[in-house]
C-alpha positions in Angstrom: -19.8 69.1 -146.0 -17.8 67.7 -143.1 -15.5 70.7 -142.7 -15.9 72.7 -139.5 -16.3 76.0 -141.3 -19.8 75.1 -142.3 -20.7 73.6 -138.9 -23.6 75.6 -137.3 -26.2 75.6 -134.6 -29.7 76.6 -135.6 -31.6 78.8 -133.2 -35.2 80.1 -133.1 -36.5 82.9 -130.9 -39.4 81.7 -128.7 -42.4 83.7 -127.3 -40.4 84.6 -124.2 -37.7 86.2 -126.4 -35.2 83.4 -125.6 -33.2 81.5 -128.1 -34.1 77.8 -128.5 -31.4 75.4 -129.9 -32.9 73.4 -132.8 -29.8 71.3 -133.4 -26.3 71.2 -134.8 -25.6 70.5 -138.5 -23.8 71.7 -141.6 -25.1 74.6 -143.7 -25.0 75.0 -147.5 -26.5 77.4 -150.0 -28.1 75.9 -153.1 -30.9 76.3 -155.5 -34.2 74.6 -154.4 -36.6 73.9 -157.2 -39.6 73.8 -154.9 -38.8 77.2 -153.5 -37.7 78.6 -156.8 -34.6 80.2 -155.5 -31.2 80.0 -153.7 -31.9 78.7 -150.2 -30.0 78.0 -147.0 -30.1 74.3 -146.0 -28.9 72.9 -142.7 -28.7 69.1 -142.3 -28.3 67.5 -138.9 -24.8 66.1 -138.3 -26.3 63.2 -136.3 -28.7 61.7 -138.9 -28.7 64.0 -142.0 -32.2 65.2 -141.4 -33.2 68.7 -142.6 -33.0 71.1 -139.7 -33.5 74.3 -141.9 -34.7 75.1 -145.4 -35.0 78.9 -145.9 -35.1 80.7 -149.2 -32.9 83.8 -149.3 -35.6 86.4 -150.0 -34.5 89.6 -151.8 -36.4 91.7 -149.1 -35.3 89.9 -146.0 -33.0 91.9 -143.6 -30.1 89.6 -142.7 -27.7 90.7 -140.0 -24.2 89.5 -139.2 -23.3 89.7 -135.5 -20.2 88.9 -133.5 -18.4 87.5 -136.6 -20.0 84.1 -136.2 -23.8 84.8 -136.2 -26.3 85.5 -138.9 -29.7 86.5 -137.7 -33.0 87.2 -139.6 -36.8 87.2 -139.4 -38.7 84.7 -141.6 -42.1 86.2 -140.6 -43.7 88.2 -137.8 -42.5 86.8 -134.5 -40.3 84.1 -136.0 -36.6 85.0 -135.8 -33.8 82.6 -136.9 -30.1 82.6 -136.2 -27.2 80.5 -137.5 -24.3 80.3 -135.0 -21.1 79.2 -136.9 -18.3 77.3 -135.4 -15.8 79.3 -137.4 -15.7 82.9 -138.7 -14.7 81.7 -142.2 -17.9 79.7 -142.6 -20.0 82.7 -141.5 -18.2 85.0 -144.0 -18.7 82.5 -146.8 -22.5 82.2 -146.2 -22.8 85.9 -145.6 -21.2 86.6 -149.0 -23.7 84.2 -150.7 -26.7 86.0 -149.0 -25.3 89.4 -150.1 -24.6 88.1 -153.6 -28.3 86.9 -153.9 -29.6 90.3 -152.7 -27.0 92.4 -154.5 -25.6 93.9 -151.3 -22.1 94.9 -150.1 -20.7 92.1 -147.9 -18.7 94.7 -146.0 -21.9 95.8 -144.3 -23.4 93.9 -141.4 -27.0 94.3 -142.5 -28.5 93.7 -145.9 -31.8 95.6 -145.7 -33.4 98.6 -144.0 -36.5 97.0 -142.3 -39.5 98.9 -143.3 -42.6 99.5 -141.2 -45.9 99.6 -143.2 -46.6 102.9 -141.7 -43.4 104.3 -143.2 -43.5 102.6 -146.6 -44.8 105.6 -148.5 -42.4 108.0 -146.8 -39.5 105.7 -147.6 -40.4 105.7 -151.3 -40.0 109.5 -151.3 -36.5 109.4 -149.8 -33.9 110.1 -152.5 -31.5 107.2 -153.4 -28.5 109.2 -152.2 -29.9 109.6 -148.7 -28.3 106.5 -147.3 -27.2 107.9 -143.8 -28.5 110.2 -141.1 -26.2 113.2 -141.1 -24.4 113.4 -137.8 -23.3 116.8 -136.3 -19.5 117.1 -135.8 -18.4 115.2 -132.7 -17.6 118.4 -130.5 -18.4 119.5 -127.0 -20.6 122.3 -128.3 -22.8 119.9 -130.3 -23.5 117.3 -127.6 -27.0 118.5 -126.9 -27.8 118.4 -130.7 -26.4 114.9 -130.9 -28.5 113.8 -127.9 -31.6 115.2 -129.4 -30.9 113.4 -132.7 -30.3 110.1 -131.0 -33.5 110.4 -128.9 -35.6 111.4 -131.9 -34.8 108.4 -134.1 -35.9 105.7 -131.5 -39.5 105.8 -132.6 -38.6 105.2 -136.3 -37.1 101.8 -137.3 -35.8 103.2 -140.6 -34.1 106.2 -139.0 -32.6 103.9 -136.2 -31.1 101.8 -139.0 -29.6 104.8 -140.8 -28.3 106.3 -137.5 -26.6 103.0 -136.7 -24.9 102.9 -140.1 -23.7 106.5 -139.7 -22.3 105.8 -136.2 -20.4 102.8 -137.6 -19.1 104.3 -140.8 -17.5 107.3 -139.1 -16.0 105.7 -136.0 -18.3 108.0 -134.1 -18.6 105.9 -130.9 -14.9 106.2 -130.1 -15.0 110.0 -130.7 -17.9 110.3 -128.3 -16.1 108.4 -125.6 -13.1 110.6 -126.1 -15.4 113.6 -125.4 -16.6 111.8 -122.3 -13.1 111.8 -120.8 -12.7 115.5 -121.6 -16.0 116.3 -119.9 -15.0 114.4 -116.8 -11.7 116.2 -116.6 -13.5 119.5 -116.9 -16.3 118.4 -114.6 -18.8 119.5 -117.3 -22.0 118.1 -115.8 -24.2 119.4 -118.6 -22.1 117.6 -121.2 -22.0 114.4 -119.1 -25.7 114.4 -118.9 -26.0 114.7 -122.7 -23.5 111.9 -123.1 -25.7 109.7 -120.8 -28.7 110.3 -123.1 -26.5 109.6 -126.2 -25.0 106.3 -124.9 -28.4 105.1 -123.6 -30.0 105.9 -126.9 -27.2 104.2 -128.9 -27.8 101.1 -126.8 -31.5 101.3 -127.6 -30.6 101.2 -131.3 -30.3 97.5 -130.6 -27.5 96.8 -133.1 -25.0 94.0 -132.5 -22.3 95.8 -134.7 -22.5 98.8 -132.3 -22.3 96.5 -129.3 -19.1 95.0 -130.7 -17.5 98.4 -130.5 -19.0 99.6 -127.3 -18.3 96.5 -125.3 -14.7 96.0 -126.5 -12.0 96.2 -123.9 -11.0 99.7 -125.1 -14.5 101.2 -124.8 -16.7 99.4 -122.3 -15.5 101.2 -119.1 -16.1 104.6 -120.7 -19.6 103.4 -121.8 -20.2 102.5 -118.1 -18.8 105.9 -117.1 -21.3 107.7 -119.4 -24.1 105.8 -117.9 -23.2 107.0 -114.4 -24.3 110.5 -115.1 -28.1 110.0 -115.2 -29.6 113.6 -115.1 -32.3 112.3 -112.7 -29.7 111.6 -110.1 -28.3 114.2 -107.7 -25.0 112.4 -107.5 -23.6 110.1 -110.2 -23.4 106.3 -109.4 -20.0 104.7 -109.0 -20.3 101.8 -111.3 -16.8 101.8 -112.6 -15.4 101.8 -109.0 -17.6 98.7 -108.3 -16.5 96.9 -111.5 -12.8 97.6 -111.0 -12.3 97.5 -107.3 -15.2 95.7 -105.6 -16.0 93.0 -108.2 -13.0 90.8 -108.2 -12.3 88.3 -110.9 -10.9 85.2 -109.3 -9.3 82.4 -111.3 -9.7 79.5 -109.1 -7.7 77.5 -111.6 -5.7 79.7 -114.0 -7.4 80.2 -117.3 -4.7 80.0 -120.0 -7.0 80.9 -122.9 -6.9 84.7 -123.2 -10.0 84.8 -125.5 -12.0 82.9 -122.9 -10.9 85.3 -120.1 -11.8 88.3 -122.2 -15.2 86.8 -123.0 -15.9 86.2 -119.3 -14.9 89.8 -118.4 -17.1 91.2 -121.2 -20.1 89.1 -120.4 -20.0 90.0 -116.7 -19.8 93.8 -117.5 -22.5 93.7 -120.2 -24.8 91.7 -117.8 -24.1 94.4 -115.2 -25.0 97.1 -117.7 -28.3 95.4 -118.5 -29.3 94.4 -115.0 -28.0 97.2 -112.8 -27.3 100.3 -114.8 -30.0 100.6 -117.5 -33.5 101.5 -116.2 -36.3 99.1 -116.7 -37.5 99.6 -120.3 -41.1 101.1 -120.7 -43.7 99.1 -122.6 -42.7 101.2 -125.6 -39.0 100.2 -125.3 -39.4 96.5 -124.4 -37.9 95.2 -127.6 -35.2 97.8 -127.8 -32.7 95.6 -125.9 -33.5 92.2 -127.4 -30.2 92.1 -129.3 -28.4 93.0 -126.0 -30.1 90.0 -124.5 -29.0 87.8 -127.4 -25.5 89.2 -127.2 -25.3 88.0 -123.5 -26.9 84.7 -124.3 -24.5 83.7 -127.0 -21.6 84.8 -125.0 -22.7 82.5 -122.2 -23.1 79.6 -124.5 -19.7 80.1 -125.8 -18.1 80.4 -122.3 -19.8 77.2 -121.2 -18.7 75.4 -124.3 -15.1 76.5 -124.1 -14.9 75.6 -120.4 -16.5 72.2 -120.9 -14.2 71.3 -123.7 -11.1 72.1 -121.5 -11.0 68.7 -119.7 -7.8 69.5 -117.9 -9.3 72.7 -116.3 -12.4 71.0 -115.0 -10.6 67.9 -113.8 -8.3 70.2 -111.8 -11.3 72.1 -110.3 -12.9 68.9 -109.0 -9.7 67.4 -107.8 -9.0 70.4 -105.6 -12.7 70.7 -104.5 -12.7 67.1 -103.1 -9.1 67.2 -101.8 -9.1 67.2 -98.0 -5.9 69.3 -98.0 -7.6 72.1 -99.9 -7.8 75.2 -97.7 -11.4 76.4 -96.8 -10.9 79.7 -98.5 -9.8 78.0 -101.7 -12.7 75.5 -101.5 -15.1 78.5 -101.1 -13.8 80.0 -104.3 -14.1 76.7 -106.1 -17.7 76.1 -105.0 -18.6 79.6 -106.1 -17.1 79.0 -109.5 -19.1 75.8 -109.9 -22.2 77.6 -108.9 -21.6 80.3 -111.6 -20.8 77.6 -114.1 -24.1 75.8 -113.4 -25.9 79.1 -113.7 -24.4 79.8 -117.1 -25.4 76.3 -118.2 -29.0 77.4 -118.0 -28.5 79.1 -121.4 -27.9 75.6 -123.0 -30.6 73.7 -124.7 -31.8 70.3 -123.2 -29.4 68.1 -125.2 -26.4 70.3 -124.5 -27.4 70.6 -120.8 -27.6 66.8 -120.6 -24.1 66.5 -121.7 -23.0 69.3 -119.3 -24.5 67.7 -116.2 -23.2 64.2 -117.2 -19.7 65.8 -117.4 -20.2 67.2 -113.9 -21.4 63.9 -112.6 -18.5 62.0 -114.0 -16.1 64.5 -112.4 -17.6 63.8 -109.0 -20.0 66.8 -108.3 -22.2 64.8 -105.9 -19.5 63.6 -103.5 -18.0 67.0 -103.6 -21.4 68.5 -102.5 -21.4 66.3 -99.5 -18.2 67.9 -98.4 -19.1 71.5 -99.0 -22.7 71.2 -97.7 -21.3 70.2 -94.3 -18.9 73.1 -94.0 -19.6 75.8 -91.4 -19.3 78.7 -93.9 -22.8 80.0 -94.6 -21.9 81.3 -98.0 -20.4 78.0 -99.0 -23.4 76.1 -97.9 -25.7 78.5 -99.8 -23.7 78.1 -103.0 -23.7 74.3 -102.6 -27.5 74.3 -102.1 -27.8 76.3 -105.4 -25.6 73.7 -107.2 -27.7 70.9 -105.6 -30.9 72.5 -106.9 -29.5 72.7 -110.4 -28.7 68.9 -110.2 -32.1 67.9 -108.8 -34.0 70.1 -111.3 -32.0 68.5 -114.1 -32.2 64.8 -113.1 -33.6 63.7 -109.7 -33.0 60.1 -110.8 -29.2 60.8 -111.1 -29.2 62.1 -107.5 -31.3 59.2 -106.2 -28.9 56.7 -108.0 -26.0 58.3 -106.2 -27.5 58.3 -102.7 -28.7 54.7 -102.9 -25.1 53.6 -103.4 -23.9 55.4 -100.3 -24.9 53.1 -97.4 -22.5 50.4 -98.6 -19.6 52.8 -98.0 -20.6 55.2 -95.3 -22.8 55.8 -92.2 -26.2 57.4 -92.0 -24.9 60.7 -90.7 -23.1 61.7 -93.8 -25.5 60.4 -96.5 -26.1 63.2 -98.9 -29.9 63.3 -98.3 -29.4 63.4 -94.6 -26.9 66.2 -95.0 -29.5 68.1 -96.9 -32.2 67.4 -94.2 -29.8 68.5 -91.5 -29.1 71.7 -93.4 -32.9 72.3 -93.6 -33.3 71.7 -89.9 -30.4 73.8 -88.8 -31.2 76.8 -91.0 -30.3 79.9 -89.0 -32.2 82.3 -91.2 -35.2 83.7 -89.2 -37.3 83.4 -92.3 -36.0 79.9 -93.1 -35.3 80.8 -96.7 -32.7 78.1 -97.1 -34.9 75.5 -95.4 -37.8 76.2 -97.7 -35.6 75.8 -100.7 -34.2 72.5 -99.4 -37.7 71.3 -98.5 -38.7 71.8 -102.2 -35.7 69.8 -103.4 -36.4 66.9 -100.9 -40.0 66.9 -102.2 -38.8 66.6 -105.7 -36.5 63.7 -104.8 -39.2 61.7 -103.0 -41.9 62.4 -105.6 -42.9 59.1 -107.3 -44.2 61.1 -110.3 -40.6 61.9 -111.5 -39.2 58.5 -110.8 -38.4 56.4 -113.8 -41.4 54.5 -115.1 -40.7 50.8 -115.7 -42.5 47.6 -115.7 -41.2 46.6 -112.3 -41.1 50.1 -110.7 -37.6 49.4 -109.6 -36.5 53.0 -108.8 -39.7 53.8 -106.9 -39.6 50.7 -104.8 -35.9 50.8 -104.1 -35.6 54.5 -103.4 -38.6 54.7 -101.1 -37.4 51.7 -99.1 -34.0 53.4 -98.9 -35.5 56.8 -97.8 -37.7 55.3 -95.0 -34.8 53.1 -93.8 -32.0 55.7 -93.7 -33.5 59.1 -93.8 -37.1 59.4 -92.5 -36.0 59.3 -88.9 -33.7 62.3 -89.5 -36.5 64.3 -91.0 -39.0 63.6 -88.2 -36.5 63.9 -85.4 -37.4 67.6 -84.6 -41.1 66.8 -84.7 -40.8 63.8 -82.4 -38.4 65.7 -80.1 -40.9 68.7 -79.7 -43.8 66.4 -78.9 -42.0 64.0 -76.5 -43.0 64.8 -72.9 -44.3 63.0 -69.9 -47.6 61.4 -70.6 -50.4 60.4 -68.2 -51.6 56.9 -67.6 -53.6 56.9 -70.9 -50.7 57.9 -73.0 -51.8 61.5 -73.5 -50.1 64.8 -72.8 -51.0 66.5 -69.6 -52.0 70.2 -69.4 -48.7 71.3 -67.8 -46.6 69.4 -70.2 -48.6 70.8 -73.2 -48.1 74.3 -71.8 -44.3 73.9 -71.6 -44.2 72.3 -75.0 -45.5 75.4 -76.9 -43.1 77.9 -75.4 -40.7 77.4 -78.4 -40.2 80.2 -80.8 -41.7 81.2 -84.1 -38.7 79.8 -86.0 -39.1 76.3 -84.5 -42.8 76.4 -85.4 -42.0 77.3 -89.0 -39.6 74.4 -89.2 -42.2 71.9 -87.8 -44.6 73.3 -90.3 -42.2 72.5 -93.1 -41.6 69.0 -91.9 -45.4 68.5 -91.6 -45.8 69.7 -95.2 -43.3 67.1 -96.4 -45.0 64.4 -94.3 -48.4 65.4 -95.8 -46.9 65.0 -99.2 -45.7 61.5 -98.2 -49.2 60.5 -97.1 -50.6 61.5 -100.5 -47.8 59.7 -102.5 -46.3 56.9 -100.5 -49.2 54.9 -99.3 -47.6 51.8 -97.9 -44.3 53.2 -96.6 -45.8 56.2 -94.8 -48.6 54.1 -93.5 -46.2 51.7 -91.8 -44.2 54.5 -90.4 -47.2 56.4 -89.0 -48.4 53.2 -87.2 -45.0 52.2 -85.9 -44.3 55.7 -84.5 -47.9 56.5 -83.5 -47.1 59.6 -85.6 -50.5 61.1 -86.0 -51.0 61.3 -82.2 -47.7 63.2 -81.9 -48.7 65.5 -84.7 -52.1 66.3 -83.2 -50.4 67.5 -80.1 -49.5 70.6 -82.2 -53.3 71.4 -82.4 -52.6 73.2 -79.0 -49.9 75.4 -80.5 -50.1 79.1 -80.0 -49.1 79.4 -83.6 -52.3 78.9 -85.6 -50.5 78.1 -88.8 -48.8 75.1 -87.1 -52.1 73.9 -85.8 -53.5 74.1 -89.3 -50.5 72.1 -90.6 -51.3 69.4 -88.1 -54.9 69.4 -89.1 -54.0 69.2 -92.8 -51.9 66.2 -92.1 -54.9 64.4 -90.5 -57.1 65.6 -93.3 -55.0 64.0 -95.9 -55.0 60.7 -94.0 -58.8 60.7 -93.7 -59.0 61.8 -97.4 -57.5 58.4 -98.4 -60.6 56.7 -97.0 -58.4 53.8 -95.8 -60.0 51.6 -93.2 -56.6 50.7 -91.8 -56.1 54.4 -91.0 -59.6 54.8 -89.8 -59.2 52.0 -87.2 -55.9 53.6 -86.0 -57.7 56.9 -85.5 -60.6 55.3 -83.7 -58.4 53.1 -81.5 -56.3 56.1 -80.5 -59.3 58.4 -80.0 -57.5 60.9 -82.2 -60.5 63.1 -83.0 -60.4 64.3 -79.4 -57.6 67.0 -79.9 -59.3 68.2 -83.1 -62.7 68.6 -81.3 -61.1 70.3 -78.3 -59.4 72.7 -80.7 -62.9 73.4 -82.3 -64.5 74.0 -78.9 -61.6 76.1 -77.6 -61.9 78.3 -80.7 -65.4 79.2 -79.5 -67.6 81.2 -81.7 -64.7 82.8 -83.6 -65.2 82.4 -87.4 -61.6 81.9 -88.6 -59.5 79.6 -90.8 -59.0 77.0 -88.0 -62.8 76.8 -87.5 -63.4 76.4 -91.2 -60.7 73.8 -91.7 -62.1 71.7 -88.8 -65.6 71.9 -90.1 -64.5 71.0 -93.5 -62.8 67.8 -92.1 -66.1 66.7 -90.6 -68.1 67.7 -93.7 -65.8 65.5 -95.8 -66.5 62.5 -93.5 -70.3 63.2 -93.8 -70.3 63.7 -97.6 -68.1 60.7 -98.3 -70.2 58.7 -95.8 -67.2 57.1 -94.0 -69.3 54.8 -91.9 -66.7 53.8 -89.3 -65.7 57.3 -88.5 -69.3 58.6 -88.4 -70.2 55.9 -85.9 -67.1 56.8 -83.8 -67.8 60.5 -83.8 -71.5 60.3 -83.0 -71.1 57.6 -80.3 -68.3 59.5 -78.5 -68.6 63.2 -79.2 -72.1 64.1 -80.4 -73.2 65.5 -77.1 -70.3 67.9 -77.1 -71.0 68.9 -80.7 -74.8 69.1 -80.9 -74.9 72.7 -79.7 -73.0 73.8 -82.9 -75.9 74.9 -85.1 -74.3 77.5 -87.3 -73.5 74.6 -89.7 -75.6 71.5 -90.3 -72.4 69.2 -90.4 -72.9 67.6 -87.1 -76.6 67.1 -87.4 -75.9 65.6 -90.8 -73.4 63.2 -89.3 -76.1 62.1 -86.7 -78.5 61.7 -89.6 -76.1 59.5 -91.5 -75.5 57.5 -88.4 -79.2 56.9 -87.8 -79.7 55.9 -91.4 -77.0 53.4 -91.3 -78.2 52.0 -88.0 -81.7 51.6 -89.4 -80.4 50.0 -92.6 -78.3 47.5 -90.6 -81.2 46.7 -88.4 -83.5 46.1 -91.3 -81.0 43.8 -93.0 -80.5 41.8 -89.9 -84.2 41.3 -89.5 -84.8 40.5 -93.2 -82.1 38.0 -93.8 -81.6 36.7 -90.2 -78.1 35.8 -91.2 -74.8 35.6 -89.4 -73.4 39.1 -88.9 -69.9 37.8 -89.8 -70.8 36.9 -93.4 -70.3 39.8 -95.7 -72.5 40.3 -98.7 -71.3 41.4 -102.1 -71.9 45.1 -101.5 -69.8 45.1 -98.3 -67.0 43.2 -100.0 -67.0 45.9 -102.7 -66.9 48.6 -100.0 -63.8 47.0 -98.5 -62.2 46.5 -101.9 -62.5 50.2 -102.8 -58.9 51.0 -101.8 -56.3 51.0 -104.6 -52.7 50.4 -103.4 -49.9 51.9 -105.5 -46.7 50.6 -103.9 -45.3 47.1 -104.4 -45.9 44.8 -101.4 -49.1 46.5 -100.4 -51.4 43.8 -101.8 -50.2 41.4 -99.0 -50.6 44.1 -96.4 -54.1 45.0 -97.7 -55.2 41.3 -97.6 -54.0 41.0 -94.0 -55.8 44.1 -93.0 -59.0 43.1 -94.6 -59.0 39.6 -93.0 -58.3 41.3 -89.6 -60.9 43.9 -90.2 -63.7 41.5 -91.2 -63.8 40.1 -87.7 -64.1 43.6 -86.3 -66.8 44.5 -88.8 -68.9 41.5 -87.7 -68.8 42.7 -84.1 -69.6 46.2 -85.4 -72.8 44.9 -87.0 -73.7 42.7 -84.0 -73.7 45.6 -81.7 -75.6 47.8 -84.2 -72.8 50.3 -84.6 -72.2 50.7 -80.8 -68.5 50.3 -81.4 -66.4 49.5 -84.5 -63.8 47.2 -83.0 -63.5 45.3 -79.7 -59.9 45.5 -78.6 -58.4 43.5 -75.8 -57.1 46.5 -74.0 -60.6 48.0 -73.8 -61.7 45.6 -71.1 -61.1 48.0 -68.3 -63.4 50.5 -69.9 -66.1 47.9 -70.3 -65.9 47.1 -66.6 -66.3 50.8 -65.7 -69.4 51.7 -67.6 -70.9 53.8 -64.9 -67.7 55.8 -64.4 -67.4 56.3 -68.2 -71.0 57.6 -68.2 -70.0 60.2 -65.7 -66.8 61.2 -67.5 -68.3 60.9 -71.0 -67.1 63.7 -73.4 -70.8 64.3 -74.2 -71.2 65.7 -70.7 -68.5 68.3 -71.1 -68.0 71.4 -73.2 -64.3 70.5 -73.6 -63.0 67.0 -74.1 -60.3 65.4 -72.0 -59.3 61.9 -70.8 
């Protein structure tokens, strides 16, 4: 059982009509008592477990394809395939199947599949009627042949019989000979008939016919026939494209002629399926399933052959990373690797795992650092596609690589920083590449796909790495576009704000992408992003964008704040209150006027959330400082509701103070539970939380003592306390628009 002839892969066809690899093993045919018949058994080569046990049924239609495939249906919507390593093994099992069914092994199909609707008619067909009778292959009979081929497509039985007839008489090559005659004579009517014939033969969906049609001798004539669609005024020039425009480049010479032929064939058949053939109707959707399988198994074979050629791949990566390699050569190499990765998507998970590990061992990631930094847009695009394959396959593999880099290089050439810079510098007006790269970055910084372990090593180490070496690169455009002269209170003046928002739509789109990533960080990186926001005063800088003429950017800034408030974290709440960061939001609401639009709804929702969740510190701050400006808004009850919550809490605190006559600094059990609500996810946050709570308890005592007049008494508020009368005159409540 160890001989390679019997070595097979077992495939099943899934609901998406794609082949799933069920494993590799060795096949045998033997009598199984339980099934009462000769059966095909496949035992896994890894552990000897049973991968397949299938009785050879007398009525099952088995097909042999491409010399090394046997395909059949076990039941409705359950197709199986055995892919043999060697032709000899396939022939051996095929003969056994034919022996059990009493069929001729010379044929590539053992049964005519029967539709229930045709069963009665089939019984009436005489035994001698094995084939559809084809007209002589002559120019004068092309219309008759086209009508015959078209007419059989609706009948599974007649399709089978026509396929057998076409094979037994060498008819395909004769038809293609007529095609060359018609082209020489410019016989358009004949060429139109040949288009219908060849298209119909493809829809017969028979691998044996494909083997003939897609051979080196025939495939270009098949493409030629398909150029003459009767619906077109002028024929398409597909052959010219395939022979002159589409160039086959061997970045490293391929010495295996069979591999080279397989690559040519696969490209051309894929072109026929994707470009030439019209989209099948709902009645034809399964007509090309075998064509899809033909391409699929070709790709599997190509990837396997290339992967096994260690010398070839080693040379590819050696040249890719060699500084002496010319740019044009490196361009060809990176495009090859991109196509190689694309083909690898046909592999099943365990095979794909081995594939990408091979690429990693050969140095794919350091090679990407080089090519992603090149000036050539096509090279960068191809490198981005390769990077996306790697990130999708294993984010942890990419993270492990980048965390090793700081020991041997500087921040500017770290792989993740190279990716961020490519995102920031995308020249596409629609930022297509930037959007793709942003998605990849989000995958890399997502704790959900980081390896789970008892000590959370990957999450802790990678996030610390990212915030230390990469976050400043990501936020640089945001900070640069909100860095202007500020007034004495640290806020942007009107003139500076006006100048700030003269940048173009593309810059606004980029800032929106960066904000989307930062919003993701707020949701998933509690400790690291919190520290970063506080240190950089980031929310204040982001809220400057509420003034943007690009409404979508203002909404992104608001969404960032909404996520922060959604955490209900008192540390964030104190930061917002201390910085008076509701002012730009309320100004945007007032500036929006009575317009009922998305910005209006989003701002109202923010305050509604604060009301519904009863975030006491924020409610007190909003009502104390902004209620006069907001009380005229009556088309929603949000702000009146906030005032109601405020009054209720004020009354409750007053009653408690009167009832218990206790020190306002001593917290009761309910209050302690309120402060302990927050759950911290990241390592190291427990200490930070404890420090914040101790700090905040003092402030909360003052908050209670002053009956919610102010949440915290900060040292730098002394000037404001000394100027109560001036504040009263300048209070936001007195103005329709807020400013400082």
